[in-house]
Structure formats: structure tokens, C-alpha cells
C-alpha positions in Angstrom: 2.5 -29.5 -166.1 0.8 -29.6 -162.7 1.0 -26.6 -160.4 3.6 -27.0 -157.7 2.3 -27.2 -154.1 5.4 -25.4 -152.7 5.8 -21.7 -153.2 8.8 -21.1 -150.9 7.3 -17.8 -149.9 7.0 -18.9 -146.2 10.6 -20.2 -145.9 11.5 -17.2 -143.7 8.7 -17.6 -141.2 6.1 -15.2 -142.7 2.9 -15.9 -144.4 0.2 -13.8 -146.1 -3.4 -13.3 -144.9 -6.1 -13.2 -147.5 -5.7 -9.7 -148.8 -1.9 -9.9 -148.9 -0.9 -8.6 -145.5 2.3 -10.4 -144.3 2.4 -11.7 -140.7 4.7 -14.0 -138.8 3.6 -17.7 -138.9 3.5 -17.5 -135.1 0.8 -14.8 -135.2 -2.3 -15.6 -133.2 -4.5 -15.3 -136.3 -2.4 -18.0 -138.0 -2.5 -20.2 -134.9 -6.3 -19.8 -134.7 -7.1 -20.7 -138.2 -4.6 -23.5 -138.1 -6.5 -24.9 -135.1 -9.7 -24.6 -137.1 -8.0 -26.5 -139.9 -7.0 -29.2 -137.4 -10.5 -29.4 -136.2 -11.8 -29.8 -139.7 -9.5 -32.8 -140.2 -10.8 -34.3 -136.9 -14.4 -33.8 -138.1 -13.4 -35.7 -141.2 -12.2 -38.6 -139.0 -15.5 -38.5 -137.0 -17.4 -38.5 -140.2 -15.6 -41.6 -141.3 -16.8 -43.3 -138.1 -20.4 -42.1 -138.3 -22.7 -45.0 -138.8 -25.8 -43.1 -139.8 -26.4 -41.0 -143.0 -27.8 -38.0 -141.1 -24.6 -37.6 -139.0 -22.5 -37.9 -142.1 -24.5 -35.2 -143.9 -24.3 -32.9 -140.9 -20.6 -33.4 -140.4 -19.9 -32.6 -144.1 -22.0 -29.4 -143.6 -19.8 -28.6 -140.5 -16.7 -29.1 -142.5 -18.0 -26.6 -145.1 -18.8 -24.1 -142.3 -15.3 -24.6 -140.8 -13.8 -23.6 -144.2 -16.0 -20.5 -143.9 -14.7 -19.9 -140.4 -11.1 -20.4 -141.6 -11.6 -17.9 -144.4 -12.9 -15.4 -142.0 -10.0 -15.8 -139.7 -7.4 -15.9 -142.5 -8.6 -12.6 -143.9 -7.1 -9.2 -143.1 -10.2 -7.5 -141.5 -9.2 -4.2 -143.0 -9.3 -5.6 -146.5 -12.2 -8.1 -146.0 -15.0 -5.6 -147.0 -13.4 -5.4 -150.4 -13.5 -9.2 -150.9 -16.2 -11.8 -151.2 -15.6 -14.0 -148.2 -18.4 -16.4 -147.2 -20.1 -15.7 -144.0 -21.6 -17.8 -141.2 -25.2 -17.3 -140.5 -27.3 -17.6 -137.4 -29.1 -20.6 -139.1 -25.8 -22.5 -139.0 -26.0 -22.3 -135.2 -29.7 -23.2 -135.2 -28.8 -26.3 -137.3 -26.4 -27.5 -134.6 -29.0 -26.8 -131.8 -31.6 -28.7 -133.7 -29.3 -31.7 -134.2 -28.3 -31.6 -130.5 -32.0 -31.7 -129.5 -32.8 -34.6 -131.9 -29.9 -36.7 -130.5 -30.9 -35.8 -126.9 -34.4 -37.1 -127.6 -33.0 -40.6 -127.8 -30.3 -40.4 -125.1 -30.7 -41.2 -121.5 -30.3 -38.2 -119.2 -26.8 -37.6 -118.0 -26.3 -38.7 -114.4 -22.5 -38.6 -114.3 -19.5 -37.1 -116.1 -18.4 -39.4 -118.9 -14.8 -40.4 -119.8 -13.9 -40.5 -123.5 -13.7 -44.1 -124.6 -15.5 -47.3 -125.2 -15.1 -47.2 -129.0 -12.9 -45.3 -131.4 -15.8 -43.4 -132.8 -16.6 -42.1 -129.3 -12.9 -41.3 -128.4 -12.2 -39.6 -131.8 -15.3 -37.4 -131.3 -14.1 -36.3 -127.9 -10.8 -35.4 -129.5 -12.6 -33.3 -132.1 -14.6 -31.6 -129.2 -11.3 -30.8 -127.4 -9.8 -29.3 -130.5 -13.0 -27.3 -131.0 -12.7 -25.9 -127.5 -9.1 -24.9 -128.2 -10.1 -23.1 -131.4 -12.8 -21.3 -129.4 -10.2 -20.2 -126.8 -7.9 -19.0 -129.6 -10.7 -16.8 -131.0 -11.5 -15.4 -127.5 -7.8 -14.7 -127.0 -7.8 -12.8 -130.3 -10.9 -10.8 -129.2 -9.3 -10.0 -125.8 -6.2 -8.7 -127.7 -8.5 -6.4 -129.7 -7.8 -8.5 -132.9 -11.0 -8.7 -134.8 -12.9 -12.0 -134.9 -16.5 -12.2 -136.1 -18.6 -12.8 -132.9 -20.7 -15.4 -134.7 -17.5 -17.5 -135.2 -17.1 -17.8 -131.4 -20.7 -18.6 -131.0 -20.6 -21.3 -133.7 -17.5 -22.9 -132.2 -19.1 -22.9 -128.7 -22.2 -24.6 -130.1 -20.1 -27.0 -132.2 -18.3 -28.3 -129.1 -21.7 -29.0 -127.5 -22.8 -30.8 -130.6 -19.6 -32.9 -130.6 -20.1 -33.9 -127.0 -23.7 -35.0 -127.6 -22.6 -36.7 -130.8 -20.1 -38.8 -128.8 -22.9 -39.9 -126.5 -25.1 -40.6 -129.5 -22.4 -42.8 -131.0 -22.2 -44.7 -127.8 -26.0 -45.2 -128.0 -25.9 -46.3 -131.6 -23.0 -48.7 -131.1 -24.6 -50.0 -127.9 -21.4 -49.2 -126.1 -21.8 -48.2 -122.4 -20.7 -44.8 -121.5 -17.8 -44.8 -119.1 -18.7 -42.9 -115.9 -16.0 -40.9 -114.1 -15.7 -42.2 -110.6 -13.6 -39.7 -108.7 -11.4 -41.0 -105.9 -12.7 -40.0 -102.5 
């Protein structure tokens, strides 16, 4: 018999962190790793639209790193040293920076703010960027409330949102879709 997906343990509005600590489902830690999970889903959508093999590989790598981030956020920091939770590494950020630089090498310099749109791949990548920024804000909020969050997580999410912005521009370039300039009313 297959294992049942439902446990009923959260029916009263509480959930367990990795390590067993019970917290309300409305806890900022739960909201934060839920936002990272949402981001991971959007990265999957972006990967489905990616037309080149390199972007697909990098996006899969990012999804793996986001599971690492989620594990870190879902863990009771007082119990984490006793467990084997995967860690982010500075090299994960370097990878994003290297990819940003490679894409920027083929992109025209930005001369205006761009509006999301022109192709579903571009629009969906901007949605992922926005969710990434929200995840970053949640982590900063945790930090401001003196709730432990690994500083490298915030740095990674910050760089990831930059990567996603450049990736949206790169998709426009690959698809030969003009970027939509923002023309403010005067």
C-alpha cells in the first residue's frame, strides 16, 4: 500500500519545523520557506520555457539550491547543528554572477526600464523575479525580528533576482522579441 500524503497533523493550524519544533502555520519562518517553494515552482515554469540547454541546466541547479534554502529555513536553528542539512556555498552565488555576465555579453546595454511582456517566457521570468524579491524580503524581515536566517541565503536570493531579470532580457534576445520600454507619462 502506498504511503498516504495526508497526515492530519496540521489540521489545527500548527506544523513542525525540521527538528520537531511546533509552530503556527502563520509563523514568518513558514511563510518564508513557503515563498521559496513558490519561487521554486516558478523556476520550473521558466525552465519549461527556456530554449537553450545551458539555461535549462542552470535553472535545474537553481531549483536544487532553492531546496537547500528551503531546508535551511524550515529547520529549527537550535537543532540544526545536530542534523545534516545541506548548505549553500559562496560558489553558488559565483555561478549566478558568471551566468549574468555571460548573458550580458550578448545583450544590448539597458537604456530604459523594461516592462514585463512580449512573450510568455519573458513575462513568467519576471514573475519568478518578483517572487524571488518577496522571498528575500521575508528573509530580511526574519533577520530584523532576530529570527536566525543564514546570511548567505539572503545574498543568494538577492543575486538570483538579478539573474532572473537578466534572464528575462536574454529570453527576449533569444526569441527576437523587442523589449517593452516603460514610457512614463509626463
